[in-house]
VOBA-1610 file (N, C-alpha, C; in pm, whole numbers, padded with zeros to 5 digits, always signed):
BEGIN
Met+00084-00120+00000Met+00000+00000+00000Met+00088+00125+00000Arg+00071+00208-00103Arg+00141+00335-00110Arg+00056+00444-00046Thr+00121+00535+00025Thr+00050+00644+00091Thr+00095+00776+00032Ile+00000+00853-00020Ile+00028+00985-00076Ile-00041+01089+00011Val+00029+01195+00045Val-00031+01307+00119Val-00030+01429+00029Val-00146+01492+00016Val-00162+01613-00063Val-00172+01731+00033Val-00074+01822+00028Val-00070+01938+00116Val-00117+02060+00039Ser-00222+02125+00088Ser-00283+02239+00020Ser-00282+02360+00112Ala-00235+02476+00060Ala-00222+02595+00143Ala-00317+02707+00102Gly-00430+02673+00044Gly-00526+02775+00005Gly-00583+02847+00126Leu-00615+02976+00109Leu-00665+03056+00221Leu-00814+03085+00212Ser-00871+03080+00092Ser-01012+03111+00077Ser-01095+02983+00075Val-01226+03001+00093Val-01319+02887+00087Val-01437+02928+00000Pro-01458+02865-00117Pro-01374+02760-00178Pro-01244+02817-00230Ser-01149+02730-00261Ser-01015+02771-00299Ser-00973+02701-00428Thr-00920+02778-00524Thr-00866+02715-00645Thr-00745+02628-00612Thr-00675+02664-00505Thr-00562+02582-00462Thr-00609+02444-00420Arg-00719+02437-00347Arg-00773+02307-00309Arg-00830+02234-00430Leu-00890+02308-00523Leu-00940+02243-00645Leu-00827+02175-00722Leu-00714+02244-00734Leu-00599+02185-00802Leu-00545+02067-00722Ala-00541+02081-00590Ala-00494+01971-00505Ala-00580+01847-00524Asp-00711+01866-00532Asp-00801+01752-00552Asp-00777+01686-00688Arg-00759+01766-00792Arg-00731+01710-00926Arg-00603+01628-00923Leu-00501+01681-00862Leu-00373+01610-00859Leu-00382+01483-00774Gly-00452+01491-00663Gly-00469+01371-00580Gly-00539+01259-00656Thr-00644+01295-00729Thr-00717+01196-00809Thr-00629+01140-00921Ala-00553+01228-00985Ala-00465+01184-01095Ala-00357+01089-01045Val-00299+01119-00928Val-00196+01032-00871Val-00256+00897-00833Glu-00374+00899-00775Glu-00439+00772-00738Glu-00459+00685-00862Arg-00508+00744-00970Arg-00529+00667-01094Arg-00396+00613-01147Ala-00293+00696-01143Ala-00164+00656-01200Ala-00101+00541-01123Val-00111+00546-00991Val-00052+00439-00909Val-00131+00309-00926Val-00263+00319-00926Val-00347+00199-00944Val-00322+00137-01081Ala-00300+00220-01182Ala-00274+00169-01317Ala-00145+00088-01322Arg-00057+00111-01227Arg+00068+00035-01220Arg+00055-00087-01130Gly-00068-00119-01089Gly-00091-00241-01013Gly-00066-00231-00865Glu-00059-00109-00811Glu-00034-00090-00668Glu-00158-00035-00600Glu-00178-00071-00474Glu-00283-00008-00394Glu-00230+00125-00341Val-00319+00221-00324Val-00276+00353-00281Val-00381+00416-00192Glu-00335+00492-00094Glu-00422+00572-00008Glu-00380+00718-00023Val-00475+00805-00055Val-00447+00947-00072Val-00514+01023+00042Ala-00434+01097+00119Ala-00486+01178+00230Ala-00457+01325+00202His-00547+01413+00248His-00532+01556+00227His-00499+01627+00358Val-00405+01718+00352Val-00373+01805+00465Val-00399+01948+00422Glu-00501+02009+00480Glu-00536+02148+00450Glu-00471+02236+00557Leu-00389+02333+00515Leu-00312+02410+00611Leu-00390+02525+00675Arg-00494+02574+00608Arg-00568+02690+00662Arg-00614+02668+00806Pro-00675+02553+00840Pro-00719+02533+00980Pro-00602+02518+01078Leu-00480+02499+01027Leu-00364+02477+01114Leu-00282+02603+01135Ala-00330+02718+01085Ala-00249+02841+01088Ala-00210+02881+01230His-00305+02880+01323His-00274+02920+01461His-00178+02821+01526Ala-00200+02692+01502Ala-00112+02590+01560Ala+00030+02602+01504Leu+00042+02641+01376Leu+00175+02660+01319Leu+00246+02778+01383Ala+00174+02887+01409Ala+00234+03002+01476Ala+00280+02964+01617Asp+00197+02888+01688Asp+00234+02842+01822Asp+00358+02754+01816His+00365+02668+01715His+00481+02579+01700His+00609+02659+01680Leu+00601+02765+01601Leu+00720+02848+01580Leu+00771+02908+01711Leu+00678+02941+01801Leu+00715+03005+01927Leu+00756+02907+02034Thr+00694+02788+02034Thr+00719+02692+02142Thr+00808+02576+02102Gly+00810+02544+01971Gly+00887+02429+01926Gly+00813+02297+01940Phe+00683+02302+01974Phe+00606+02180+01994Phe+00481+02182+01907Ala+00451+02066+01849Ala+00328+02051+01771Ala+00229+01967+01849Thr+00102+02007+01846Thr+00000+01932+01918Thr-00121+01911+01827Gly-00208+01820+01867Gly-00336+01801+01801Gly-00327+01771+01653Asp-00411+01843+01575Asp-00420+01819+01432Asp-00288+01849+01360Leu-00213+01949+01408Leu-00085+01980+01345Leu+00014+01865+01363Ala+00020+01809+01481Ala+00108+01695+01505Ala+00071+01578+01414Asp-00059+01555+01398Asp-00105+01447+01309Asp-00064+01475+01165Ala-00078+01602+01121Ala-00043+01637+00984Ala+00106+01619+00959Leu+00188+01662+01052Leu+00333+01647+01037Leu+00372+01499+01032Asp+00305+01418+01114Asp+00335+01275+01114Asp+00293+01210+00983Arg+00177+01251+00928Arg+00132+01197+00800Arg+00234+01226+00690Val+00283+01349+00687Val+00381+01387+00586Val+00510+01309+00603Ala+00553+01293+00727Ala+00678+01222+00754Ala+00671+01077+00708Arg+00556+01014+00722Arg+00544+00872+00692Arg+00491+00843+00552Ala+00459+00947+00477Ala+00406+00927+00341Ala+00514+00875+00247Asp+00471+00798+00148Asp+00564+00753+00044Asp+00591+00864-00058Gly+00494+00954-00077Gly+00511+01063-00172Gly+00419+01178-00136Leu+00450+01297-00188Leu+00373+01416-00157Leu+00328+01487-00284Val+00215+01554-00273Val+00173+01655-00370Val+00157+01783-00290Val+00226+01890-00328Val+00221+02015-00251Val+00170+02126-00342Val+00073+02203-00292Val+00008+02306-00372Val-00002+02434-00292Thr+00045+02545-00348Thr+00040+02674-00280Thr-00017+02782-00371Pro-00088+02879-00315Pro-00118+02999-00393Pro+00008+03084-00405Val+00011+03171-00504Val+00127+03260-00523Val+00100+03392-00453Phe+00190+03430-00362Phe+00187+03560-00296Phe+00320+03629-00317Ser+00318+03751-00367Ser+00442+03829-00387Ser+00546+03749-00464Ala+00503+03685-00571Ala+00590+03612-00663Ala+00656+03489-00601Ser+00596+03435-00494Ser+00654+03317-00432Ser+00543+03237-00363Tyr+00582+03130-00291Tyr+00487+03051-00216Tyr+00433+03134-00099Ser+00321+03094-00045Ser+00261+03169+00066Ser+00339+03145+00195Gly+00324+03238+00290Gly+00390+03223+00419Gly+00338+03102+00495Leu+00209+03074+00483Leu+00151+02957+00549Leu+00214+02829+00498Phe+00230+02820+00367Phe+00292+02703+00304Phe+00436+02686+00354Lys+00513+02793+00351Lys+00654+02785+00393Lys+00666+02749+00541Thr+00578+02805+00624Thr+00584+02777+00767Thr+00566+02628+00796Phe+00475+02564+00724Phe+00452+02422+00747Phe+00579+02342+00721Phe+00648+02372+00612Phe+00769+02297+00582Phe+00888+02342+00667Asp+00879+02461+00724Asp+00982+02506+00819Asp+00981+02423+00947Val+00865+02378+00990Val+00856+02309+01119Val+00869+02157+01106Leu+00886+02105+00986Leu+00914+01962+00972Leu+01048+01928+01035Glu+01058+01809+01091Glu+01185+01762+01144Glu+01289+01754+01032Pro+01414+01792+01057Pro+01518+01780+00954Pro+01530+01637+00903Gly+01542+01623+00772Gly+01560+01492+00712Gly+01432+01419+00676Val+01316+01473+00714Val+01190+01404+00690Val+01163+01386+00540Leu+01206+01481+00459Leu+01177+01473+00315Leu+01292+01413+00234Asp+01396+01366+00299Asp+01509+01308+00227Asp+01463+01197+00133Gly+01486+01216+00002Gly+01454+01113-00095Gly+01307+01091-00122Lys+01219+01175-00068Lys+01076+01155-00085Lys+01030+01219-00217Pro+00960+01144-00304Pro+00910+01200-00430Pro+00802+01305-00405Val+00810+01416-00479Val+00717+01528-00458Val+00672+01585-00592Val+00542+01610-00604Val+00488+01690-00714Val+00465+01831-00661Ile+00521+01932-00729Ile+00501+02070-00688Ile+00394+02134-00777Ala+00311+02219-00717Ala+00203+02284-00792Ala+00171+02419-00729Ala+00115+02509-00809Ala+00081+02643-00760Ala-00037+02699-00838Thr-00106+02795-00776Thr-00218+02864-00840Thr-00198+03014-00827Ala-00251+03088-00926Ala-00247+03234-00922Ala-00351+03288-01018Gly-00371+03420-01016Gly-00471+03480-01101Gly-00439+03477-01248Thr-00311+03489-01282Thr-00271+03491-01422Thr-00151+03400-01445Ala-00132+03363-01571Ala-00024+03270-01607Ala+00114+03332-01592Arg+00123+03465-01577Arg+00255+03527-01567Arg+00328+03488-01439His+00257+03424-01345His+00321+03379-01220His+00374+03236-01230Ser+00365+03173-01346Ser+00395+03031-01357Ser+00540+02997-01325Leu+00631+03094-01339Leu+00772+03066-01311Leu+00800+03040-01163Val+00698+03063-01078Val+00716+03037-00936Val+00755+02892-00910Leu+00711+02803-00998Leu+00745+02661-00980Leu+00895+02639-00982Asp+00964+02707-01074Asp+01107+02682-01091Asp+01195+02776-01011His+01148+02898-00982His+01237+02988-00909His+01211+02989-00758Ala+01103+02925-00713Ala+01076+02923-00569Ala+01053+02782-00515Leu+00955+02710-00572Leu+00921+02579-00518Leu+01028+02473-00540Arg+01079+02466-00662Arg+01179+02362-00691Arg+01305+02379-00606Pro+01359+02501-00591Pro+01476+02517-00504Pro+01447+02483-00358Leu+01327+02517-00309Leu+01292+02486-00170Leu+01299+02336-00144Phe+01237+02257-00232Phe+01232+02113-00208Phe+01364+02044-00244Ala+01443+02105-00330Ala+01578+02054-00351Ala+01661+02073-00225Tyr+01645+02187-00159Tyr+01716+02212-00033Tyr+01674+02111+00074Leu+01545+02075+00075Leu+01495+01979+00172Leu+01526+01835+00133Arg+01600+01817+00023Arg+01647+01686-00025Arg+01535+01595-00073Ala+01424+01654-00112Ala+01316+01575-00174Ala+01352+01550-00320Val+01284+01455-00382Val+01302+01426-00524Val+01181+01485-00598Val+01200+01599-00662Val+01090+01668-00729Val+01074+01612-00870Val+00951+01574-00905Val+00928+01518-01039Val+00950+01627-01143Pro+00985+01590-01266Pro+01016+01691-01369Pro+00903+01788-01400Thr+00780+01739-01400Thr+00667+01824-01438Thr+00604+01891-01317Gly+00610+02025-01313Gly+00535+02100-01214Gly+00402+02141-01275Val+00303+02168-01190Val+00168+02200-01240Val+00129+02338-01187Phe+00108+02431-01282Phe+00061+02565-01247Phe-00078+02584-01306Ala-00166+02647-01229Ala-00302+02674-01276Ala-00338+02819-01251Ala-00373+02891-01356Ala-00429+03025-01344Ala-00580+03015-01333Ser-00643+03127-01299Ser-00789+03125-01282Ser-00861+03075-01407Glu-00808+03111-01523Glu-00873+03072-01648Glu-00871+02921-01670Asp-00780+02851-01605Asp-00772+02706-01622Asp-00892+02634-01560Phe-00963+02703-01472Phe-01080+02642-01409Phe-01210+02691-01472Gly-01199+02774-01575Gly-01318+02832-01636Gly-01370+02752-01752Ala-01470+02811-01819Ala-01535+02743-01931Ala-01443+02727-02050Thr-01337+02810-02057Thr-01245+02802-02171Thr-01136+02699-02151Asp-01138+02627-02041Asp-01037+02525-02015Asp-01036+02422-02129Asp-00920+02406-02193Asp-00909+02315-02307Asp-00860+02177-02269Gly-00852+02150-02138Gly-00805+02020-02093Gly-00657+02012-02069Ser-00584+02121-02096Ser-00439+02116-02080Ser-00399+02101-01933Leu-00480+02156-01842Leu-00449+02140-01700Leu-00455+01993-01661Asp-00558+01923-01705Asp-00568+01781-01674Asp-00452+01702-01734Lys-00408+01742-01852Lys-00294+01673-01915Lys-00167+01692-01834Arg-00146+01815-01786Arg-00028+01841-01703Arg-00036+01764-01572Ala-00155+01761-01514Ala-00174+01687-01389Ala-00147+01539-01408Glu-00196+01484-01517Glu-00176+01341-01544Glu-00029+01308-01569Arg+00042+01399-01637Arg+00183+01375-01663Arg+00263+01378-01533Ala+00236+01478-01448Ala+00306+01485-01319Ala+00271+01364-01232Ala+00145+01323-01233Ala+00103+01206-01155Ala+00173+01080-01203Gly+00186+01067-01334Gly+00256+00950-01388Gly+00402+00946-01347Glu+00465+01062-01343Glu+00605+01068-01300Glu+00619+01031-01153Leu+00526+01077-01071Leu+00529+01040-00929Leu+00505+00891-00912Ala+00408+00837-00984Ala+00379+00693-00975Ala+00499+00610-01017Ala+00572+00656-01119Ala+00690+00581-01165Ala+00797+00577-01057Leu+00813+00687-00984Leu+00912+00689-00876Leu+00868+00599-00760Leu+00738+00593-00737Leu+00686+00514-00625Leu+00685+00364-00652Thr+00671+00326-00778Thr+00650+00184-00809Thr+00760+00123-00895Gly+00858+00204-00936Gly+00966+00154-01020Gly+01065+00070-00942Pro+01171+00021-01008Pro+01270-00065-00943Pro+01335+00000-00821Ala+01363+00131-00829Ala+01429+00198-00717Ala+01341+00200-00593Ala+01208+00202-00614Ala+01117+00207-00500Ala+01118+00077-00421His+01153-00035-00486His+01151-00166-00420His+01290-00207-00371Ala+01391-00126-00401Ala+01525-00160-00355Ala+01536-00137-00206Pro+01614-00220-00134Pro+01628-00199+00010Pro+01699-00069+00038Ala+01650+00002+00138Ala+01711+00131+00172Ala+01845+00108+00239Ala+01939+00199+00213Ala+02072+00187+00273Ala+02064+00205+00423Thr+01978+00296+00467Thr+01958+00318+00609Thr+01810+00333+00634Glu+01765+00285+00748Glu+01624+00295+00782Glu+01594+00433+00836Arg+01491+00499+00780Arg+01454+00631+00829Arg+01394+00618+00967Arg+01442+00700+01060Arg+01390+00699+01196Arg+01328+00833+01226Phe+01226+00831+01311Phe+01154+00951+01349Phe+01180+00981+01496Val+01144+01101+01538Val+01165+01140+01677Val+01093+01043+01771Ala+00970+01003+01734Ala+00896+00909+01818Ala+00970+00777+01833Asp+01039+00735+01727Asp+01115+00611+01734Asp+01231+00621+01832Glu+01294+00737+01837Glu+01409+00754+01925Glu+01368+00743+02072Phe+01248+00790+02106Phe+01203+00785+02243Phe+01139+00651+02279Ala+01119+00565+02179Ala+01055+00437+02205Ala+01145+00346+02288Ser+01278+00352+02267Ser+01372+00268+02343Ser+01495+00349+02378Pro+01484+00441+02473Pro+01597+00528+02507Pro+01711+00450+02571Ala+01834+00498+02548Ala+01951+00436+02610Ala+01951+00465+02760Pro+01990+00367+02843Pro+01997+00390+02988Pro+02094+00504+03021Phe+02063+00579+03126Phe+02147+00693+03164Phe+02290+00650+03197Glu+02303+00534+03263Glu+02438+00485+03298Glu+02521+00461+03172Gln+02455+00409+03066Gln+02527+00384+02940Gln+02574+00514+02877Leu+02490+00616+02882Leu+02529+00745+02826Leu+02647+00804+02901Leu+02647+00792+03035Leu+02760+00842+03115Leu+02888+00764+03084Arg+02874+00632+03069Arg+02990+00548+03041Arg+03051+00584+02905Glu+02963+00606+02805Glu+03013+00641+02672Glu+03076+00780+02670Ala+03020+00871+02750Ala+03073+01007+02753Ala+03207+01014+02826Gly+03219+00934+02935Gly+03340+00940+03014Gly+03445+00837+02979Gly+03408+00739+02899Gly+03504+00637+02859Gly+03541+00541+02971Arg+03459+00534+03075Arg+03488+00441+03184Arg+03357+00389+03240Ser+03369+00283+03318Ser+03248+00222+03376Ser+03195+00308+03489Val+03064+00300+03513Val+02999+00374+03620Val+02950+00276+03724Arg+02987+00297+03849Arg+02948+00205+03956Arg+02832+00265+04035
//
C-alpha cells in the first residue's frame, strides 16, 4: 500500500488551490493503481492549522491536528504540494509548514510541486521558488510542475491542465512503483517518536561520555 499526502495551502473557501490539489490527488491515485499498486491518498489542509503553526514556531512543539499532519507527511511515500502565489513566491503559510518539519523528513521523498495564481505570468514560481525549496529539503521533485491560473478552471479550459496533472502524476507513480522504490534502503529512516521508544539507559550514556564504567 502506497501512501500519498496532498498538502494544500489555500486561504479562501472555496479555494482554487484546493481544487488543483483535488485534481492532482485523483490523478496520482489513478496513475498508481494503473501500475498495479494499492494507494491511499490523504489531504492536509493548512488553513485550519495556521494558529497551531504560529504556536509551534514560538514553542517548538506541535499538538493536536498539526502533530497528526506532520506525522502523516513524515510517513508518506510521496507528496503533492500546492500553494497559492503571494508576492511572486509561495505563501507564508505554506513555507511555515515545511519550516517546522523535522530535519531529514523529506530526504529522498518524491514530490509533485504545484501552484495557483490569477494569471499565467506567475507560472515561473514553480522553478524559481518551489523547486529550489524542495531541492534544499532533499526531496526528489518530479520533472513536471503544475501551475493553474484562474482561467484554467473556467469554461475556456481546453483540458491542458488535466494533461499536465496526469503527466506529473505519472512521473510520481513511476518513482513510487519503479525498481528503485523496491530496492532496500541503505539506512532505515527513523523519526523522533522512534528515538524515544527505546531510550539508552542513563548509565550507558555516562559510560560512553566518560570512557569508563559507572558504579
